[in-house]
C-alpha angles and dihedrals in degrees: 000000000000119000091008095168094050092048090046091060092049091049094051090048091050091047091054090054092058106091100165122086126203115230119246117218109234112238131171100191113077090211089060090052090051093050094045091049089054091052090049092051111110089355141083132264094251093050091046091050093051092046090048093052092048092048093049092051095046103044131065099206140331091276088069090055090047094056097038126095122249090250091055092047091050089050090050089052093044086229112163099165125118091257095050097104095045092046092051093045092053091048091052092049093051093050092048092050091051089052092051091047099048103014084242136064097256140118099198093112091055091058090062094058128093123258096265095045094044090051090052091047095051094044091052093062115113113252096011117142127208089250093054095045092047093049093047092048090048096050102031108026100033092238110151102232125138114222114232128186130176092271093058092042090053091051091050092050092046091051093048096247096118136037113264094226095052118113125232092255091050091050092049093049091046093050092050088058093047096052123061117237094243091053098043094097092051090047091050092052092048094048092046090052089050090053091047092051096045097039098107094044091044092052092051093047093045091049091050091047092049090049091051091047092052091048091049090050090051091050090049091050093049091047092051090047090052091050091051091048091049091050091052091049092050091050092050089048092053091049091051091049091052091050091049090051091052091050091049092051092049091049091050091052091050092049094048116113119264119254119265128240093268090054090048090054091051090049090049092052091051095063089047090055090048091051091050090052090049090052092048094050098066091056091051089047091053092050092050091048091051092051091048093049092049092051091047091049092051091050093049093048091050091050092048092048092050092049092048092049090050091051094049093048090051092050093048091049091051093050093048091049091051092050093050092050091050093050092049090050091050092050090051092051093049092050090051092049092050091050091050092050093049091048090050094050092047091052091048091051091049093051091047092053090049093051091047091052091049091050092050091052091053094050096047112093117244 
């Protein structure tokens, strides 16, 4: 928040002036503290006490509040204020969330958590407001936060203790830094008593301010509507002026004098020239088409010749390769045949020698 130190001095001075203290109803069940804090939100201590007594006498337990409608809860509390329905709807949502979390409307498990975890647990309840969570943390979890609702924030702004442009969350966080944790309960009682004492005047001032704000918003809307209407009228005016200019130009052309005989001759010659040009253009077109066809024919003949040369070279190479393979095969076969003949003759010679030796052995006397 802007000028935090200057506003801090004003706030401490204003807090010292507050001598009265609002009484805090003693409660042992943390669920009761949660429900009473919701009834005290945007209300006064006397109204919250009366609503609390009516609710305690009308309901059986918190399960009945959980399953009831906001209208029925507001009727149980005998709350007829403008915030009655919203207050009852938030109370119902919180009780239902506790039941879904613990299968029972209880807050005993939250008391066993640390400060950070218990703050996260209470802020995650459906329908809970910063005022209710801060008051429950202050009274049940010993977390030094000062609860702030719109009534208290308006009083702080009106007394010059807080910046006018600050949001409710910024004011609550700033006040928690300004007040020490051990003095947070005393500060809450003093500020609540201040709200209780100034409630009637605050409501009147806030109503007047809201009325002035709505009137200012209406004036702003009417002014913007007038600007848009003026812009549309200016646009229509410009369009009409352009149309009038076009009509005037067409009328001037129609009223212009007709051309003389000399001008007519010139105009007659011009179409003859155009016709001559038209006649000349087909010849030029024919010449260009002939040139293009000749070039295309040359290109095609070159391509065909190249393809034919490639095919012939491939055929010749294939034939030569076949001939060479055939010759090599013939040479191999002849060599094999020669080898076979020589081997046959050698074997014949060897057998002849052997037979001759055998015959000689037989003839020789023993």
